[in-house]
C-alpha positions as semicolon CSV with decimal commas, in nm:
position;residue;x (nm);y (nm);z (nm)
1;M;16,179;14,550;-3,302
2;A;16,313;14,285;-3,065
3;A;16,677;14,185;-3,064
4;D;16,764;13,827;-3,144
5;P;16,842;13,626;-2,831
6;A;17,207;13,542;-2,782
7;L;17,282;13,175;-2,819
8;A;17,484;13,001;-2,552
9;P;17,841;12,958;-2,678
10;R;17,947;12,607;-2,764
11;S;18,228;12,453;-2,565
12;P;18,569;12,510;-2,725
13;L;18,696;12,181;-2,581
14;V;18,533;11,973;-2,854
15;G;18,751;12,125;-3,126
16;L;19,062;12,093;-2,912
17;V;18,994;11,729;-2,825
18;V;18,938;11,646;-3,193
19;T;19,272;11,801;-3,288
20;W;19,460;11,638;-3,001
21;S;19,303;11,298;-3,074
22;V;19,406;11,315;-3,438
23;A;19,757;11,410;-3,324
24;A;19,773;11,110;-3,091
25;V;19,647;10,863;-3,351
26;G;19,875;11,011;-3,617
27;A;20,181;10,998;-3,392
28;I;20,115;10,636;-3,301
29;L;20,065;10,539;-3,666
30;I;20,382;10,723;-3,766
31;G;20,577;10,554;-3,488
32;I;20,457;10,211;-3,599
33;L;20,456;10,245;-3,978
34;A;20,724;10,497;-4,073
35;P;21,079;10,380;-4,147
36;S;21,326;10,499;-3,885
37;R;21,521;10,717;-4,132
38;A;21,211;10,915;-4,230
39;M;21,028;10,918;-3,897
40;M;21,098;11,281;-3,805
41;T;20,995;11,396;-4,151
42;W;20,663;11,220;-4,106
43;Y;20,617;11,373;-3,761
44;V;20,659;11,719;-3,916
45;V;20,405;11,631;-4,186
46;G;20,167;11,497;-3,920
47;F;20,202;11,814;-3,715
48;G;20,132;12,022;-4,026
49;V;19,811;11,827;-4,077
50;C;19,718;11,895;-3,714
51;V;19,777;12,270;-3,759
52;L;19,550;12,276;-4,065
53;L;19,292;12,064;-3,883
54;S;19,297;12,296;-3,581
55;F;19,244;12,597;-3,808
56;G;18,963;12,423;-3,997
57;V;18,783;12,304;-3,685
58;Q;18,787;12,652;-3,538
59;L;18,663;12,800;-3,866
60;I;18,373;12,555;-3,867
61;R;18,292;12,663;-3,511
62;A;18,234;13,013;-3,654
63;E;18,297;13,218;-3,342
64;T;18,532;13,513;-3,373
65;R;18,591;13,575;-3,004
66;G;18,902;13,381;-2,895
67;F;18,973;13,235;-3,240
68;I;19,350;13,283;-3,229
69;L;19,371;13,149;-2,874
70;R;19,175;12,835;-2,963
71;V;19,383;12,768;-3,276
72;A;19,703;12,821;-3,076
73;A;19,580;12,590;-2,800
74;G;19,495;12,321;-3,055
75;C;19,836;12,348;-3,222
76;L;20,030;12,355;-2,895
77;G;19,836;12,060;-2,759
78;A;19,896;11,863;-3,077
79;L;20,267;11,945;-3,058
80;L;20,287;11,826;-2,698
81;V;20,088;11,508;-2,766
82;M;20,301;11,420;-3,068
83;G;20,619;11,506;-2,877
84;V;20,538;11,284;-2,581
85;I;20,443;10,993;-2,806
86;S;20,755;11,034;-3,022
87;V;20,974;11,040;-2,709
88;G;20,807;10,717;-2,603
89;F;20,890;10,557;-2,938
90;G;21,246;10,692;-2,916
91;V;21,302;10,542;-2,572
92;A;21,148;10,215;-2,685
93;S;21,384;10,201;-2,983
94;L;21,682;10,225;-2,749
95;F;21,582;9,898;-2,584
96;T;21,464;9,707;-2,890
97;G;21,782;9,754;-3,087
């Protein structure tokens, strides 16, 4: 009885880039559309969506090895992307009044 051949693992970067891209688009939309009094609340909601998306994307990938590391990398990257973009909007608001 022959063993099934091992498939080449898919690149984990695809799931990370998807999560980070959604974080960037979400942060930009929040910065443009959200009222200034509720902006930080919406950033927290957006980050929560990114955490769930990161978890879901890695579940769809269906590889157990490195699962926690990939989910953590997706969440941390989304946090950094949203943080940098929100700082940009904060600095811009200082000069626009």
